[in-house]
N, C-alpha and C positions, 0 to 999 in steps of 0.2 A: 629582423627576425621576429615573429609577433610573439608576445607573452601569452602563455596558456592560462595563466591566472584572469587576465584580463578579456580573455575568449570565453571563460567561464562565466564571468559577469554579463557579458553582453548576451549570452545565452540565456542565463537565468532573467535578464530583463524583458527578452523576448517572451519567455513563459509568463512572468508575475506581472509584467505591465507597468509596474511604477519602481524608481529606484529605492523608494521607502522599503518596499516589499522585499526587494533583493538584498537590500542591507540587513533586515530583520532576519531573512531566511540564512544568510551566511556570516552573521555575527561582524558585520561591518558597520560604520557609520555613513548615513546618506552620503556626507560631503566625500567621504573616501571611495566611494563608489563612483561618485560623479567624476572625481579626479582620475579614476583609474580608466572610465569610459574616453574621457577626453584625450587621455594619454594615448590609448589605443587608436582614436581617429588620426592623432599625429602621426603613429607609427604607420598605419596603412596610408594615410596620404588622400584618404577620401571621408566626404561627410557619413557619418553612421547614424547620427541622430539628428531628429527635427525638434527643436525645443519652441514651445508655444507656451508663454509663461513658465509655469511650473510643469507643464506637462511636457513628456517626451514619447517619439515613435520612431521607430527604426525605419532607416531608409532601405530601398531594395537592396542597396548593397550591402546593408548589416544583415538583413534576412538571408542573403547567399551566405556571408560570412557564417553566420548560425549554422546553416546546414554543413559546412566544411567542420565547423568545431564538433560536432557530434561525430563526425569521422574521426578527427584528431584526437579526441577524447578516447574513444574504444581503441585506437591504434596504441594509445600510450598505455591503456589497459593491458592490453595484449602483451606489450613489451615487459610490463612489470611481472604479468603472468609467466612469461619465459623467464625470467631471474628467479622467480620463486620456484619453478620446476627444477631449475639447476640445484636447488638446495636440496640437501639430504634428508630432511626430516622438516614437520609442519611447523612454524613458530609464529609468534605475533599474536595478535588478537582479532578474532571473527566476530562480527556483529550481526546477530540475526534479530530481526524484525519480526513478530507474529501477534495474531489477534488473541484474545484470552482464553478461548475455547482450545485453540490448538495446543497451547503452552503444555498443560499436562499430559495430553493424548499423543501428540506428534513431538513436539520440539524437546520435550525433557528426554524422552528414550534416546533421541538423535543425538543430544549433546553427551550423554552419559556415555554411548557408543564411541562418540568422537574423542572425548577426553581419555577413556581407556586407551584407544588405538594411537592418541598424538598427545602423551602428557606433556608436550612443549608447546601446544596451541591452547592460546586462552581464550574463552569465550564468554560474551556478552549476550543476553537476551534483553530486547526491548519490546515492551508490550506497546503496539501500534493498531491504530484503526487502520482496516486495508485502504482506506480513503487518503490516507496520508503516506503511505508506502513509497510512492514515486518520488514524492519531495525528497523522502529521509534517504533515499538510494541517491538521488541526484546530487545532494549535498553532502553523501559520504557518511551520513550519521550512521546507517546500516550498511552490511556488504552483502547480504541475502536477506530476501523477506518474502512473506505469503502474502499475496494479493486474492481479492475475489471478484467475482461477479454473479449476479443472480439472471435468471431468465427476463427479468422485468428491467434489470439495470446491468446493461452490458458494460464491460470495461472499456474505456478509451485507450487507443493506443498510445504510448509514451516513448517518443525519440530517445533514443541512447540507452533503452532498457530491453533487456530480453526475458521471455517468460517461457515456462514449460508447465504443463499438468501435472497437478499432484492428486486431487482428491476431488470427487463430486458426490455431493448429497442431496437427501430428498429433503426439502422445507415442508414442516407440519404446522397446520393450525392448532393451537393449543387454547383449549376453552374450558370451561368447568362442565360442561355436558356436550354431548355430541350434537354438532350444529354443521351445517353448510356454510362456505364462506358468502356464499351471496344473502344469505339469512342475518348477516351480521351488521347490516347497513344502519341500524340505528344503536349499535353497541358502543360501549366504550372500547378503546383501544390503547394496547400498551406498545410503544414503538422506541427506537433509539433515539439519541439527541439529534436535533436538526443537524444535516450534514454527513451523517454516516449512512453507509450503504442500507444498513436495517432500518432505518426512518424511510429512506427513498423507496426500499421495497414495500414496507407498508402501505405507503401511498398509492405506489403503480398498482400493484397486485390489485388492492380494494377498489381503484378506478376502473381496472380490466374487469372487476366482478359488476360493475354498474353503480359505483357508490365512492364517496369521498369519506374516508375513514375520520371517526371523531376522537382525536388523540387525546387521552386522559393523562396519562403518564408517560414520562421519559426514562427509559433505564437502558444503559449498554452492556450490563453484565447478565447474561441468561438464566443465571440461577436468581437474580432478582427479578426478573420478568417472568420466571415461572412461579415464583413465590406471590407476585401480585395476581396472576392468573388463578392460583390456587386461593387466594382471597377473594375470588369473585371480583376482582377489580377491572376486568377487561379482557379482551382476547388478544392473543399476538402470534407472531409468526416465528417459529424456531427450527433451526436446522437440525440434522441428525446429531451432530457432535456433540450438542447440548441437550438432546432429548434422551440420552441414554437412562437416567433415574429420575423422572418427573416427580413432583411431590404428590401425596395422594390427593384424590379427587380432579387431578388434571386430566383431560382427555386430549390425546394426540391423533389428528386426522392427517394421513399423509395428503399431500398436494401435487399436482402435476407441475410443480415449481423446482428447480435444480440449482443448488449452489456450488459454484465451482471456485475451487482453491487451486492456484497457480503459484509457483516458485518464480520470484523476480530477482534479477541481480542486473548490474550494469553491462552492457555491450562490451565483450572483450574480455569479460572475467568468467565466463564458463568453465575454462579449463584451468582457472588459478586453481592450485592445490587444495587450498583452505575451502575455497568456494565449491570446488567439484567434491571434494570430501563430505562438505555438509548436504549437496545434493543427494548424494548416495545414502547417506545417513538418514536423512528425511524420508525419502521414498521407502528404504527398507523399515523405517519406524511404521510405516502404513501397512506393511507387508505381514507382520507379525499377527 
């Protein structure tokens, strides 16, 4: 019988590429990960890893096993969901991952409603950049989370996760005076930290307008971004949720760019009582 914990390690190795990265993500030591994968090879009776010095790559048999692992983990999630559905009341802890601007406007009303209707259910909100959500879900750091994509930054599919639409927003150009995007080729820019979706959007949207942005400041909090724009420190892209109350002197020009927010959760958990309740509450919070 194959050990699910070892299969999970193999899946993460296929995704992350190195044993050290797997160990860091799952709070193991590299030697423990290596030992578990070696044990999995013995259990399967076929080579799963090709070792060249310190590098390891997956064999074709290992890649096939990873594909089966995604289905196995989803079935286990469904089994756990069935057991939870047999209980009369929601209990345990639900972990919700969300980006900062969604916490006051979407997540907080949802968890207030959830806690009122389900006093036995504990909830934890974790602030996450959408780019880190897939890893947080796969490692079970959160149970449901908000992910995003922009017109210029489409989301990549993630095996083992399911998503559903939640919100679509207009993206605005924030400046000190009315200007077009194409006229800002020599202007300084304010963008998110490298690796975030906001940083990537700034680069790609400006490149689509015919220039490479000269990024002067990096800020991930849109309140800080708008404050820098108000101080005439540069232009920035700001989505609708963050644009409700701009500082005096900031001009917001709507652009033909959309930001789409989706709910994400592990395959097999859509009907888990706590996840299903959270899905309903988050959709309801936006309908008010």
